[in-house]
Backbone atoms as SQL, in Angstrom:
CREATE TABLE atoms (id INTEGER PRIMARY KEY, chain TEXT, resi INTEGER, resn TEXT, atom TEXT, x REAL, y REAL, z REAL);
INSERT INTO atoms VALUES
  (1, 'A', 1, 'MET', 'N', 96.020, 193.772, -33.072),
  (2, 'A', 1, 'MET', 'CA', 95.425, 193.082, -31.936),
  (3, 'A', 1, 'MET', 'C', 95.122, 193.780, -31.056),
  (4, 'A', 2, 'LEU', 'N', 94.230, 194.163, -30.762),
  (5, 'A', 2, 'LEU', 'CA', 93.523, 194.904, -29.632),
  (6, 'A', 2, 'LEU', 'C', 93.813, 194.531, -28.273),
  (7, 'A', 3, 'ASN', 'N', 94.298, 195.324, -27.348),
  (8, 'A', 3, 'ASN', 'CA', 94.743, 194.712, -26.082),
  (9, 'A', 3, 'ASN', 'C', 93.311, 194.884, -24.875),
  (10, 'A', 4, 'PHE', 'N', 92.645, 193.821, -24.433),
  (11, 'A', 4, 'PHE', 'CA', 91.648, 194.062, -23.649),
  (12, 'A', 4, 'PHE', 'C', 92.220, 194.744, -22.250),
  (13, 'A', 5, 'TRP', 'N', 93.355, 194.349, -21.955),
  (14, 'A', 5, 'TRP', 'CA', 93.466, 194.617, -20.239),
  (15, 'A', 5, 'TRP', 'C', 93.651, 195.949, -20.197),
  (16, 'A', 6, 'PRO', 'N', 94.199, 197.065, -21.042),
  (17, 'A', 6, 'PRO', 'CA', 94.212, 198.190, -20.688),
  (18, 'A', 6, 'PRO', 'C', 92.835, 199.045, -20.411),
  (19, 'A', 7, 'PHE', 'N', 91.571, 198.350, -21.368),
  (20, 'A', 7, 'PHE', 'CA', 90.291, 198.794, -20.602),
  (21, 'A', 7, 'PHE', 'C', 89.977, 198.442, -19.444),
  (22, 'A', 8, 'TYR', 'N', 90.383, 197.021, -19.213),
  (23, 'A', 8, 'TYR', 'CA', 89.990, 196.427, -17.349),
  (24, 'A', 8, 'TYR', 'C', 90.664, 197.628, -16.567),
  (25, 'A', 9, 'ILE', 'N', 91.644, 197.454, -16.624),
  (26, 'A', 9, 'ILE', 'CA', 92.609, 198.454, -16.052),
  (27, 'A', 9, 'ILE', 'C', 92.244, 199.720, -15.778),
  (28, 'A', 10, 'ARG', 'N', 91.937, 200.357, -16.715),
  (29, 'A', 10, 'ARG', 'CA', 91.392, 201.995, -16.362),
  (30, 'A', 10, 'ARG', 'C', 89.875, 201.889, -15.832),
  (31, 'A', 11, 'GLU', 'N', 89.014, 200.921, -16.267),
  (32, 'A', 11, 'GLU', 'CA', 88.173, 200.931, -15.023),
  (33, 'A', 11, 'GLU', 'C', 87.836, 200.493, -13.733),
  (34, 'A', 12, 'ILE', 'N', 88.913, 199.686, -13.465),
  (35, 'A', 12, 'ILE', 'CA', 89.486, 198.955, -11.646),
  (36, 'A', 12, 'ILE', 'C', 90.007, 200.356, -11.457),
  (37, 'A', 13, 'TRP', 'N', 91.117, 200.871, -11.898),
  (38, 'A', 13, 'TRP', 'CA', 91.622, 202.122, -11.531),
  (39, 'A', 13, 'TRP', 'C', 90.621, 203.163, -11.218),
  (40, 'A', 14, 'GLN', 'N', 89.751, 203.421, -12.020),
  (41, 'A', 14, 'GLN', 'CA', 88.995, 204.752, -11.619),
  (42, 'A', 14, 'GLN', 'C', 87.737, 204.457, -10.517),
  (43, 'A', 15, 'THR', 'N', 87.631, 202.913, -10.413),
  (44, 'A', 15, 'THR', 'CA', 86.777, 202.782, -9.756),
  (45, 'A', 15, 'THR', 'C', 87.147, 202.162, -8.259),
  (46, 'A', 16, 'ARG', 'N', 88.295, 201.596, -8.108),
  (47, 'A', 16, 'ARG', 'CA', 88.905, 201.057, -6.983),
  (48, 'A', 16, 'ARG', 'C', 89.967, 202.141, -6.206),
  (49, 'A', 17, 'VAL', 'N', 90.116, 203.081, -6.948),
  (50, 'A', 17, 'VAL', 'CA', 91.264, 204.071, -6.110),
  (51, 'A', 17, 'VAL', 'C', 90.482, 205.656, -6.322),
  (52, 'A', 18, 'ARG', 'N', 89.299, 205.570, -6.581),
  (53, 'A', 18, 'ARG', 'CA', 88.309, 206.569, -6.102),
  (54, 'A', 18, 'ARG', 'C', 88.766, 207.271, -5.188),
  (55, 'A', 19, 'GLY', 'N', 89.378, 208.501, -4.800),
  (56, 'A', 19, 'GLY', 'CA', 89.043, 209.050, -3.658),
  (57, 'A', 19, 'GLY', 'C', 90.761, 209.248, -3.025),
  (58, 'A', 20, 'VAL', 'N', 91.341, 208.332, -3.554),
  (59, 'A', 20, 'VAL', 'CA', 92.588, 208.550, -3.215),
  (60, 'A', 20, 'VAL', 'C', 93.922, 209.183, -3.651),
  (61, 'A', 21, 'GLN', 'N', 94.461, 210.170, -3.128),
  (62, 'A', 21, 'GLN', 'CA', 95.725, 211.156, -3.981),
  (63, 'A', 21, 'GLN', 'C', 96.809, 210.495, -4.367),
  (64, 'A', 22, 'ARG', 'N', 97.252, 209.672, -3.158),
  (65, 'A', 22, 'ARG', 'CA', 98.654, 209.370, -3.595),
  (66, 'A', 22, 'ARG', 'C', 99.143, 207.609, -3.573),
  (67, 'A', 23, 'VAL', 'N', 99.306, 207.045, -4.521),
  (68, 'A', 23, 'VAL', 'CA', 99.438, 205.645, -4.444),
  (69, 'A', 23, 'VAL', 'C', 100.691, 205.146, -4.421),
  (70, 'A', 24, 'ALA', 'N', 101.300, 204.397, -3.712),
  (71, 'A', 24, 'ALA', 'CA', 102.107, 203.468, -3.863),
  (72, 'A', 24, 'ALA', 'C', 102.077, 201.898, -4.439),
  (73, 'A', 25, 'LEU', 'N', 102.883, 201.673, -5.770),
  (74, 'A', 25, 'LEU', 'CA', 102.419, 200.471, -5.936),
  (75, 'A', 25, 'LEU', 'C', 103.627, 199.373, -5.056),
  (76, 'A', 26, 'PHE', 'N', 102.871, 198.238, -5.082),
  (77, 'A', 26, 'PHE', 'CA', 103.648, 197.175, -4.747),
  (78, 'A', 26, 'PHE', 'C', 103.731, 196.119, -5.214),
  (79, 'A', 27, 'GLY', 'N', 105.155, 195.712, -5.961),
  (80, 'A', 27, 'GLY', 'CA', 105.748, 195.284, -6.898),
  (81, 'A', 27, 'GLY', 'C', 106.331, 196.547, -8.251),
  (82, 'A', 28, 'ALA', 'N', 107.536, 196.082, -8.447),
  (83, 'A', 28, 'ALA', 'CA', 108.316, 197.054, -9.501),
  (84, 'A', 28, 'ALA', 'C', 108.580, 195.898, -11.010),
  (85, 'A', 29, 'GLY', 'N', 107.880, 195.242, -11.419),
  (86, 'A', 29, 'GLY', 'CA', 108.501, 194.141, -12.375),
  (87, 'A', 29, 'GLY', 'C', 107.834, 194.627, -13.524),
  (88, 'A', 30, 'GLU', 'N', 108.071, 193.899, -14.605),
  (89, 'A', 30, 'GLU', 'CA', 107.458, 194.341, -16.086),
  (90, 'A', 30, 'GLU', 'C', 105.903, 194.619, -15.871),
  (91, 'A', 31, 'HIS', 'N', 104.981, 194.045, -15.092),
  (92, 'A', 31, 'HIS', 'CA', 103.784, 194.519, -14.843),
  (93, 'A', 31, 'HIS', 'C', 103.425, 196.369, -14.376),
  (94, 'A', 32, 'THR', 'N', 104.418, 196.467, -13.404),
  (95, 'A', 32, 'THR', 'CA', 104.332, 197.809, -13.040),
  (96, 'A', 32, 'THR', 'C', 104.777, 198.356, -14.316),
  (97, 'A', 33, 'ARG', 'N', 105.548, 198.364, -15.389),
  (98, 'A', 33, 'ARG', 'CA', 106.016, 199.223, -16.438),
  (99, 'A', 33, 'ARG', 'C', 104.934, 199.641, -17.038),
  (100, 'A', 34, 'TRP', 'N', 104.057, 198.054, -17.406),
  (101, 'A', 34, 'TRP', 'CA', 103.097, 198.346, -18.314),
  (102, 'A', 34, 'TRP', 'C', 101.631, 199.074, -17.527),
  (103, 'A', 35, 'LEU', 'N', 101.602, 198.934, -16.331),
  (104, 'A', 35, 'LEU', 'CA', 100.360, 199.651, -15.588),
  (105, 'A', 35, 'LEU', 'C', 100.979, 200.765, -15.541),
  (106, 'A', 36, 'LEU', 'N', 101.764, 201.484, -14.985),
  (107, 'A', 36, 'LEU', 'CA', 102.359, 203.258, -15.425),
  (108, 'A', 36, 'LEU', 'C', 102.218, 203.431, -16.479),
  (109, 'A', 37, 'GLU', 'N', 102.476, 202.392, -18.001),
  (110, 'A', 37, 'GLU', 'CA', 101.784, 203.322, -19.199),
  (111, 'A', 37, 'GLU', 'C', 100.476, 203.610, -19.079),
  (112, 'A', 38, 'VAL', 'N', 99.455, 202.441, -18.776),
  (113, 'A', 38, 'VAL', 'CA', 98.372, 202.386, -18.883),
  (114, 'A', 38, 'VAL', 'C', 97.391, 203.366, -18.060),
  (115, 'A', 39, 'VAL', 'N', 97.822, 203.995, -17.313),
  (116, 'A', 39, 'VAL', 'CA', 97.344, 204.877, -15.856),
  (117, 'A', 39, 'VAL', 'C', 98.132, 206.083, -16.241),
  (118, 'A', 40, 'ALA', 'N', 98.574, 206.547, -17.017),
  (119, 'A', 40, 'ALA', 'CA', 99.503, 208.016, -17.170),
  (120, 'A', 40, 'ALA', 'C', 98.640, 209.127, -17.382),
  (121, 'A', 41, 'LYS', 'N', 97.665, 208.746, -18.182),
  (122, 'A', 41, 'LYS', 'CA', 97.051, 209.436, -18.650),
  (123, 'A', 41, 'LYS', 'C', 95.483, 209.640, -18.067),
  (124, 'A', 42, 'LEU', 'N', 95.555, 208.822, -17.374),
  (125, 'A', 42, 'LEU', 'CA', 94.092, 208.650, -16.833),
  (126, 'A', 42, 'LEU', 'C', 94.282, 209.872, -15.316),
  (127, 'A', 43, 'PRO', 'N', 92.765, 210.180, -14.954),
  (128, 'A', 43, 'PRO', 'CA', 92.818, 210.726, -13.912),
  (129, 'A', 43, 'PRO', 'C', 92.570, 209.752, -12.584),
  (130, 'A', 44, 'GLY', 'N', 92.996, 210.999, -11.565),
  (131, 'A', 44, 'GLY', 'CA', 92.941, 209.899, -10.339),
  (132, 'A', 44, 'GLY', 'C', 94.327, 210.256, -9.538),
  (133, 'A', 45, 'PRO', 'N', 94.850, 208.860, -8.865),
  (134, 'A', 45, 'PRO', 'CA', 95.680, 209.435, -8.157),
  (135, 'A', 45, 'PRO', 'C', 97.124, 209.319, -8.443),
  (136, 'A', 46, 'ARG', 'N', 98.171, 209.775, -8.076),
  (137, 'A', 46, 'ARG', 'CA', 99.260, 210.171, -8.822),
  (138, 'A', 46, 'ARG', 'C', 100.422, 208.969, -7.845),
  (139, 'A', 47, 'VAL', 'N', 100.944, 208.187, -8.668),
  (140, 'A', 47, 'VAL', 'CA', 101.881, 206.927, -8.303),
  (141, 'A', 47, 'VAL', 'C', 103.184, 207.692, -8.218),
  (142, 'A', 48, 'THR', 'N', 103.256, 207.660, -6.552),
  (143, 'A', 48, 'THR', 'CA', 104.484, 208.424, -5.914),
  (144, 'A', 48, 'THR', 'C', 105.541, 207.317, -5.413),
  (145, 'A', 49, 'LEU', 'N', 105.326, 206.086, -5.254),
  (146, 'A', 49, 'LEU', 'CA', 106.457, 205.355, -5.080),
  (147, 'A', 49, 'LEU', 'C', 106.329, 203.990, -5.085),
  (148, 'A', 50, 'LEU', 'N', 107.516, 203.194, -5.572),
  (149, 'A', 50, 'LEU', 'CA', 107.119, 201.511, -5.901),
  (150, 'A', 50, 'LEU', 'C', 107.922, 201.027, -4.945),
  (151, 'A', 51, 'ILE', 'N', 107.196, 199.952, -4.215),
  (152, 'A', 51, 'ILE', 'CA', 107.690, 198.813, -3.078),
  (153, 'A', 51, 'ILE', 'C', 108.049, 197.816, -3.429),
  (154, 'A', 52, 'ASP', 'N', 108.990, 197.183, -3.552),
  (155, 'A', 52, 'ASP', 'CA', 109.291, 196.318, -3.725),
  (156, 'A', 52, 'ASP', 'C', 110.662, 195.392, -2.927),
  (157, 'A', 53, 'ASP', 'N', 110.409, 194.323, -2.571),
  (158, 'A', 53, 'ASP', 'CA', 111.531, 193.666, -1.680),
  (159, 'A', 53, 'ASP', 'C', 113.314, 193.564, -2.482),
  (160, 'A', 54, 'ARG', 'N', 112.814, 193.228, -3.613),
  (161, 'A', 54, 'ARG', 'CA', 114.288, 193.662, -4.633),
  (162, 'A', 54, 'ARG', 'C', 114.448, 195.071, -4.994),
  (163, 'A', 55, 'ALA', 'N', 113.991, 196.128, -3.865),
  (164, 'A', 55, 'ALA', 'CA', 114.819, 197.301, -4.336),
  (165, 'A', 55, 'ALA', 'C', 115.904, 197.688, -4.857),
  (166, 'A', 56, 'GLU', 'N', 116.962, 196.806, -3.743),
  (167, 'A', 56, 'GLU', 'CA', 118.238, 197.496, -4.148),
  (168, 'A', 56, 'GLU', 'C', 118.664, 196.616, -5.462),
  (169, 'A', 57, 'HIS', 'N', 118.090, 195.850, -6.139),
  (170, 'A', 57, 'HIS', 'CA', 118.381, 195.672, -7.638),
  (171, 'A', 57, 'HIS', 'C', 117.545, 196.570, -8.875),
  (172, 'A', 58, 'ILE', 'N', 116.625, 197.394, -8.454),
  (173, 'A', 58, 'ILE', 'CA', 115.651, 197.869, -8.999),
  (174, 'A', 58, 'ILE', 'C', 115.644, 199.602, -8.309),
  (175, 'A', 59, 'ARG', 'N', 116.532, 200.450, -9.202),
  (176, 'A', 59, 'ARG', 'CA', 116.454, 201.807, -8.136),
  (177, 'A', 59, 'ARG', 'C', 115.238, 202.606, -8.676),
  (178, 'A', 60, 'GLU', 'N', 114.900, 202.407, -9.548),
  (179, 'A', 60, 'GLU', 'CA', 113.781, 203.475, -10.372),
  (180, 'A', 60, 'GLU', 'C', 113.069, 203.018, -11.338),
  (181, 'A', 61, 'VAL', 'N', 111.968, 202.970, -11.804),
  (182, 'A', 61, 'VAL', 'CA', 111.256, 202.722, -12.733),
  (183, 'A', 61, 'VAL', 'C', 110.329, 203.926, -13.383),
  (184, 'A', 62, 'LYS', 'N', 110.838, 204.295, -14.606),
  (185, 'A', 62, 'LYS', 'CA', 109.922, 205.049, -15.068),
  (186, 'A', 62, 'LYS', 'C', 110.004, 206.914, -14.431),
  (187, 'A', 63, 'GLY', 'N', 110.810, 206.794, -13.716),
  (188, 'A', 63, 'GLY', 'CA', 111.261, 207.948, -13.165),
  (189, 'A', 63, 'GLY', 'C', 110.897, 208.001, -11.599),
  (190, 'A', 64, 'ILE', 'N', 110.488, 206.706, -11.059),
  (191, 'A', 64, 'ILE', 'CA', 109.583, 206.233, -10.135),
  (192, 'A', 64, 'ILE', 'C', 110.397, 205.706, -8.952),
  (193, 'A', 65, 'CYS', 'N', 111.118, 206.219, -7.995),
  (194, 'A', 65, 'CYS', 'CA', 111.806, 205.855, -6.684),
  (195, 'A', 65, 'CYS', 'C', 111.246, 204.182, -6.782),
  (196, 'A', 66, 'VAL', 'N', 112.122, 203.321, -6.329),
  (197, 'A', 66, 'VAL', 'CA', 111.920, 201.896, -5.777),
  (198, 'A', 66, 'VAL', 'C', 112.466, 201.634, -4.706),
  (199, 'A', 67, 'VAL', 'N', 111.662, 201.443, -3.557),
  (200, 'A', 67, 'VAL', 'CA', 112.416, 201.003, -2.059),
  (201, 'A', 67, 'VAL', 'C', 111.538, 199.755, -1.563),
  (202, 'A', 68, 'THR', 'N', 112.527, 199.315, -0.744),
  (203, 'A', 68, 'THR', 'CA', 111.574, 198.189, 0.157),
  (204, 'A', 68, 'THR', 'C', 110.999, 198.176, 0.898),
  (205, 'A', 69, 'PRO', 'N', 109.763, 197.388, 1.288),
  (206, 'A', 69, 'PRO', 'CA', 109.051, 197.898, 2.643),
  (207, 'A', 69, 'PRO', 'C', 109.465, 198.425, 3.664),
  (208, 'A', 70, 'GLU', 'N', 110.478, 197.981, 4.228),
  (209, 'A', 70, 'GLU', 'CA', 110.922, 198.577, 5.307),
  (210, 'A', 70, 'GLU', 'C', 111.603, 200.071, 5.309),
  (211, 'A', 71, 'THR', 'N', 111.831, 200.399, 4.254),
  (212, 'A', 71, 'THR', 'CA', 112.322, 201.626, 3.675),
  (213, 'A', 71, 'THR', 'C', 111.540, 202.762, 3.358),
  (214, 'A', 72, 'ALA', 'N', 110.355, 202.328, 3.015),
  (215, 'A', 72, 'ALA', 'CA', 108.882, 202.998, 2.299),
  (216, 'A', 72, 'ALA', 'C', 108.398, 204.081, 3.219),
  (217, 'A', 73, 'ASP', 'N', 108.614, 205.402, 2.864),
  (218, 'A', 73, 'ASP', 'CA', 108.118, 206.244, 3.868),
  (219, 'A', 73, 'ASP', 'C', 106.806, 206.705, 3.753),
  (220, 'A', 74, 'ARG', 'N', 106.005, 206.060, 4.746),
  (221, 'A', 74, 'ARG', 'CA', 104.451, 205.972, 4.432),
  (222, 'A', 74, 'ARG', 'C', 103.396, 207.309, 4.602),
  (223, 'A', 75, 'ARG', 'N', 104.653, 208.362, 4.642),
  (224, 'A', 75, 'ARG', 'CA', 103.907, 209.839, 4.583),
  (225, 'A', 75, 'ARG', 'C', 103.571, 209.835, 2.964),
  (226, 'A', 76, 'THR', 'N', 104.327, 209.412, 1.923),
  (227, 'A', 76, 'THR', 'CA', 104.318, 209.670, 1.025),
  (228, 'A', 76, 'THR', 'C', 102.850, 209.198, 0.210),
  (229, 'A', 77, 'PHE', 'N', 102.345, 208.119, 0.686),
  (230, 'A', 77, 'PHE', 'CA', 101.427, 207.523, -0.043),
  (231, 'A', 77, 'PHE', 'C', 99.954, 207.045, 1.099),
  (232, 'A', 78, 'ASP', 'N', 98.967, 207.017, 0.098),
  (233, 'A', 78, 'ASP', 'CA', 97.583, 206.779, 1.033),
  (234, 'A', 78, 'ASP', 'C', 97.010, 205.587, 0.896),
  (235, 'A', 79, 'SER', 'N', 97.471, 204.960, -0.090),
  (236, 'A', 79, 'SER', 'CA', 96.819, 203.776, -0.132),
  (237, 'A', 79, 'SER', 'C', 98.192, 203.078, -1.139),
  (238, 'A', 80, 'ILE', 'N', 97.889, 201.289, -1.081),
  (239, 'A', 80, 'ILE', 'CA', 98.889, 200.428, -1.831),
  (240, 'A', 80, 'ILE', 'C', 98.124, 200.017, -2.816),
  (241, 'A', 81, 'VAL', 'N', 98.487, 199.884, -4.494),
  (242, 'A', 81, 'VAL', 'CA', 98.207, 199.134, -5.354),
  (243, 'A', 81, 'VAL', 'C', 98.654, 197.765, -5.666),
  (244, 'A', 82, 'ILE', 'N', 98.388, 196.679, -5.600),
  (245, 'A', 82, 'ILE', 'CA', 99.197, 195.444, -5.592),
  (246, 'A', 82, 'ILE', 'C', 99.665, 195.620, -7.371),
  (247, 'A', 83, 'SER', 'N', 100.727, 195.565, -7.749),
  (248, 'A', 83, 'SER', 'CA', 100.910, 195.366, -9.307),
  (249, 'A', 83, 'SER', 'C', 101.718, 194.096, -10.173),
  (250, 'A', 84, 'SER', 'N', 100.664, 193.198, -9.874),
  (251, 'A', 84, 'SER', 'CA', 101.305, 192.164, -10.575),
  (252, 'A', 84, 'SER', 'C', 99.784, 191.492, -11.069),
  (253, 'A', 85, 'ASP', 'N', 100.279, 190.726, -12.055),
  (254, 'A', 85, 'ASP', 'CA', 98.804, 189.768, -12.766),
  (255, 'A', 85, 'ASP', 'C', 99.234, 188.421, -12.333),
  (256, 'A', 86, 'SER', 'N', 99.940, 188.256, -11.951),
  (257, 'A', 86, 'SER', 'CA', 100.808, 186.391, -11.548),
  (258, 'A', 86, 'SER', 'C', 100.877, 186.212, -10.208),
  (259, 'A', 87, 'ARG', 'N', 101.606, 186.842, -9.394),
  (260, 'A', 87, 'ARG', 'CA', 101.631, 186.843, -7.936),
  (261, 'A', 87, 'ARG', 'C', 100.888, 188.070, -7.213),
  (262, 'A', 88, 'GLU', 'N', 99.682, 188.148, -7.365),
  (263, 'A', 88, 'GLU', 'CA', 98.992, 189.010, -6.847),
  (264, 'A', 88, 'GLU', 'C', 98.879, 188.532, -5.089),
  (265, 'A', 89, 'GLU', 'N', 98.353, 187.428, -5.323),
  (266, 'A', 89, 'GLU', 'CA', 98.137, 187.140, -3.823),
  (267, 'A', 89, 'GLU', 'C', 98.851, 186.997, -3.197),
  (268, 'A', 90, 'GLN', 'N', 100.463, 186.705, -3.406),
  (269, 'A', 90, 'GLN', 'CA', 101.544, 186.502, -2.408),
  (270, 'A', 90, 'GLN', 'C', 101.918, 187.894, -2.058),
  (271, 'A', 91, 'LEU', 'N', 101.956, 188.726, -3.422),
  (272, 'A', 91, 'LEU', 'CA', 101.934, 190.315, -3.067),
  (273, 'A', 91, 'LEU', 'C', 101.176, 190.798, -2.056),
  (274, 'A', 92, 'PHE', 'N', 100.032, 190.683, -2.116),
  (275, 'A', 92, 'PHE', 'CA', 98.719, 191.095, -1.287),
  (276, 'A', 92, 'PHE', 'C', 99.387, 190.739, 0.499),
  (277, 'A', 93, 'ALA', 'N', 99.490, 189.546, 0.249),
  (278, 'A', 93, 'ALA', 'CA', 100.271, 188.797, 1.797),
  (279, 'A', 93, 'ALA', 'C', 101.252, 189.708, 2.318),
  (280, 'A', 94, 'ARG', 'N', 102.280, 189.708, 1.459),
  (281, 'A', 94, 'ARG', 'CA', 103.482, 190.692, 2.013),
  (282, 'A', 94, 'ARG', 'C', 103.080, 191.903, 1.928),
  (283, 'A', 95, 'ALA', 'N', 102.060, 192.848, 1.419),
  (284, 'A', 95, 'ALA', 'CA', 101.803, 194.051, 1.462),
  (285, 'A', 95, 'ALA', 'C', 100.971, 194.274, 3.104),
  (286, 'A', 96, 'LYS', 'N', 100.077, 193.075, 3.376),
  (287, 'A', 96, 'LYS', 'CA', 99.213, 193.069, 4.532),
  (288, 'A', 96, 'LYS', 'C', 99.773, 192.782, 5.746),
  (289, 'A', 97, 'GLN', 'N', 101.129, 192.236, 5.472),
  (290, 'A', 97, 'GLN', 'CA', 102.099, 191.832, 6.432),
  (291, 'A', 97, 'GLN', 'C', 102.717, 193.570, 7.141),
  (292, 'A', 98, 'CYS', 'N', 103.400, 194.027, 6.169),
  (293, 'A', 98, 'CYS', 'CA', 104.051, 195.140, 6.351),
  (294, 'A', 98, 'CYS', 'C', 103.085, 196.428, 6.416),
  (295, 'A', 99, 'PHE', 'N', 102.365, 196.722, 6.025),
  (296, 'A', 99, 'PHE', 'CA', 101.669, 197.747, 6.055),
  (297, 'A', 99, 'PHE', 'C', 100.234, 198.005, 6.426),
  (298, 'A', 100, 'LEU', 'N', 99.541, 197.251, 7.798),
  (299, 'A', 100, 'LEU', 'CA', 98.578, 196.856, 8.420),
  (300, 'A', 100, 'LEU', 'C', 97.596, 197.972, 8.716),
  (301, 'A', 101, 'ASP', 'N', 98.173, 199.318, 8.955),
  (302, 'A', 101, 'ASP', 'CA', 97.370, 200.681, 8.940),
  (303, 'A', 101, 'ASP', 'C', 96.978, 200.883, 7.236),
  (304, 'A', 102, 'THR', 'N', 97.518, 200.628, 6.526),
  (305, 'A', 102, 'THR', 'CA', 97.034, 201.392, 4.987),
  (306, 'A', 102, 'THR', 'C', 96.536, 200.494, 3.839),
  (307, 'A', 103, 'PRO', 'N', 95.373, 201.377, 3.496),
  (308, 'A', 103, 'PRO', 'CA', 94.623, 200.597, 2.593),
  (309, 'A', 103, 'PRO', 'C', 95.230, 199.755, 1.382),
  (310, 'A', 104, 'ILE', 'N', 94.922, 198.746, 1.316),
  (311, 'A', 104, 'ILE', 'CA', 95.768, 197.790, 0.354),
  (312, 'A', 104, 'ILE', 'C', 94.953, 197.016, -0.772),
  (313, 'A', 105, 'LEU', 'N', 94.894, 198.085, -2.274),
  (314, 'A', 105, 'LEU', 'CA', 94.004, 197.549, -3.326),
  (315, 'A', 105, 'LEU', 'C', 94.570, 196.914, -4.483),
  (316, 'A', 106, 'ARG', 'N', 93.700, 195.330, -4.633),
  (317, 'A', 106, 'ARG', 'CA', 93.875, 194.697, -5.562),
  (318, 'A', 106, 'ARG', 'C', 93.322, 195.031, -7.073),
  (319, 'A', 107, 'LEU', 'N', 94.187, 194.720, -8.346),
  (320, 'A', 107, 'LEU', 'CA', 93.221, 194.695, -9.277),
  (321, 'A', 107, 'LEU', 'C', 92.969, 193.795, -9.982),
  (322, 'A', 108, 'TYR', 'N', 93.082, 192.123, -9.564),
  (323, 'A', 108, 'TYR', 'CA', 92.749, 191.257, -10.107),
  (324, 'A', 108, 'TYR', 'C', 91.770, 190.543, -9.144),
  (325, 'A', 109, 'ASP', 'N', 91.512, 190.887, -8.166),
  (326, 'A', 109, 'ASP', 'CA', 90.783, 190.506, -7.126),
  (327, 'A', 109, 'ASP', 'C', 89.369, 189.469, -7.902),
  (328, 'A', 110, 'GLY', 'N', 89.682, 188.409, -7.647),
  (329, 'A', 110, 'GLY', 'CA', 88.310, 187.443, -7.972),
  (330, 'A', 110, 'GLY', 'C', 88.750, 186.983, -9.553),
  (331, 'A', 111, 'LEU', 'N', 89.797, 187.160, -9.881),
  (332, 'A', 111, 'LEU', 'CA', 90.432, 186.740, -11.572),
  (333, 'A', 111, 'LEU', 'C', 91.161, 185.675, -11.395),
  (334, 'A', 112, 'PRO', 'N', 91.260, 184.391, -11.978),
  (335, 'A', 112, 'PRO', 'CA', 92.308, 183.588, -12.010),
  (336, 'A', 112, 'PRO', 'C', 93.359, 184.130, -12.107),
  (337, 'A', 113, 'ALA', 'N', 94.534, 183.690, -11.735),
  (338, 'A', 113, 'ALA', 'CA', 95.978, 184.179, -11.595),
  (339, 'A', 113, 'ALA', 'C', 96.411, 183.884, -12.929),
  (340, 'A', 114, 'GLY', 'N', 96.986, 185.421, -13.269),
  (341, 'A', 114, 'GLY', 'CA', 97.688, 185.241, -14.520),
  (342, 'A', 114, 'GLY', 'C', 99.142, 184.773, -14.774),
  (343, 'A', 115, 'PRO', 'N', 99.842, 185.005, -16.042),
  (344, 'A', 115, 'PRO', 'CA', 100.058, 186.469, -16.278),
  (345, 'A', 115, 'PRO', 'C', 98.774, 186.654, -17.462),
  (346, 'A', 116, 'TYR', 'N', 98.536, 187.881, -17.479),
  (347, 'A', 116, 'TYR', 'CA', 97.440, 188.100, -18.875),
  (348, 'A', 116, 'TYR', 'C', 98.290, 188.857, -19.919),
  (349, 'A', 117, 'GLU', 'N', 98.032, 188.819, -21.005),
  (350, 'A', 117, 'GLU', 'CA', 98.451, 189.141, -22.212),
  (351, 'A', 117, 'GLU', 'C', 98.748, 190.497, -22.210),
  (352, 'A', 118, 'LYS', 'N', 99.705, 190.793, -22.372),
  (353, 'A', 118, 'LYS', 'CA', 99.940, 192.527, -21.929),
  (354, 'A', 118, 'LYS', 'C', 100.506, 193.098, -23.658),
  (355, 'A', 119, 'GLN', 'N', 100.801, 192.074, -24.543),
  (356, 'A', 119, 'GLN', 'CA', 101.252, 192.457, -25.925),
  (357, 'A', 119, 'GLN', 'C', 100.042, 193.184, -26.400),
  (358, 'A', 120, 'GLY', 'N', 100.450, 194.141, -27.798),
  (359, 'A', 120, 'GLY', 'CA', 99.042, 194.325, -28.340),
  (360, 'A', 120, 'GLY', 'C', 99.077, 195.805, -28.578),
  (361, 'A', 121, 'ASP', 'N', 98.184, 196.524, -29.181),
  (362, 'A', 121, 'ASP', 'CA', 97.853, 197.553, -29.213),
  (363, 'A', 121, 'ASP', 'C', 97.673, 198.236, -28.027),
  (364, 'A', 122, 'VAL', 'N', 98.094, 199.208, -27.238),
  (365, 'A', 122, 'VAL', 'CA', 96.965, 199.610, -26.341),
  (366, 'A', 122, 'VAL', 'C', 96.012, 200.992, -26.997),
  (367, 'A', 123, 'PRO', 'N', 94.921, 200.815, -26.694),
  (368, 'A', 123, 'PRO', 'CA', 93.938, 201.644, -27.362),
  (369, 'A', 123, 'PRO', 'C', 94.167, 203.193, -27.037),
  (370, 'A', 124, 'ALA', 'N', 94.399, 204.004, -28.832),
  (371, 'A', 124, 'ALA', 'CA', 94.326, 205.726, -28.721),
  (372, 'A', 124, 'ALA', 'C', 93.021, 206.008, -27.647),
  (373, 'A', 125, 'GLY', 'N', 92.960, 207.173, -26.920),
  (374, 'A', 125, 'GLY', 'CA', 92.073, 207.677, -26.471),
  (375, 'A', 125, 'GLY', 'C', 91.808, 206.648, -25.420),
  (376, 'A', 126, 'ILE', 'N', 92.265, 206.183, -24.665),
  (377, 'A', 126, 'ILE', 'CA', 91.913, 205.599, -23.308),
  (378, 'A', 126, 'ILE', 'C', 91.679, 206.084, -22.812),
  (379, 'A', 127, 'ASP', 'N', 92.305, 207.176, -22.216),
  (380, 'A', 127, 'ASP', 'CA', 91.957, 208.574, -21.475),
  (381, 'A', 127, 'ASP', 'C', 90.675, 209.019, -21.730),
  (382, 'A', 128, 'THR', 'N', 89.716, 209.098, -22.739),
  (383, 'A', 128, 'THR', 'CA', 88.703, 209.670, -23.021),
  (384, 'A', 128, 'THR', 'C', 87.514, 209.094, -23.127),
  (385, 'A', 129, 'LEU', 'N', 87.928, 207.586, -23.076),
  (386, 'A', 129, 'LEU', 'CA', 86.693, 206.710, -23.293),
  (387, 'A', 129, 'LEU', 'C', 85.246, 207.254, -22.265),
  (388, 'A', 130, 'PRO', 'N', 84.203, 206.922, -22.689),
  (389, 'A', 130, 'PRO', 'CA', 83.075, 207.396, -21.514),
  (390, 'A', 130, 'PRO', 'C', 83.133, 205.913, -20.813),
  (391, 'A', 131, 'GLY', 'N', 82.566, 206.296, -19.616),
  (392, 'A', 131, 'GLY', 'CA', 82.448, 205.377, -18.382),
  (393, 'A', 131, 'GLY', 'C', 82.511, 205.761, -17.068),
  (394, 'A', 132, 'PRO', 'N', 82.578, 205.386, -15.929),
  (395, 'A', 132, 'PRO', 'CA', 82.077, 206.015, -14.808),
  (396, 'A', 132, 'PRO', 'C', 83.190, 206.609, -14.249);
């Protein structure tokens, strides 16, 4: 079964984070693990940090350090991307509360709350598909 969501994320990632150099992901759960796989080969910003209120239980994900909002070094990222398809609204509100002066981007803004299907084949060559 072909999974639609990597195509969706590819397009959203390349349009919403255009011009950003370094991104922190807000959330360090299963969605973040999946998201890191999908965007690994895409052009665009580098994910430099993961921010999660449960950082004491999750130290790192795929080699990227997980910190709490209070201990996040704001010099290491230019923007925050909310990394959740089921709790995006709550994480967005929390991120806004903690990072008033930082652009906060959403991947699923305007869509019904997930979770969305993450199983299935991630299309080969997703990094070379035509598009904007």
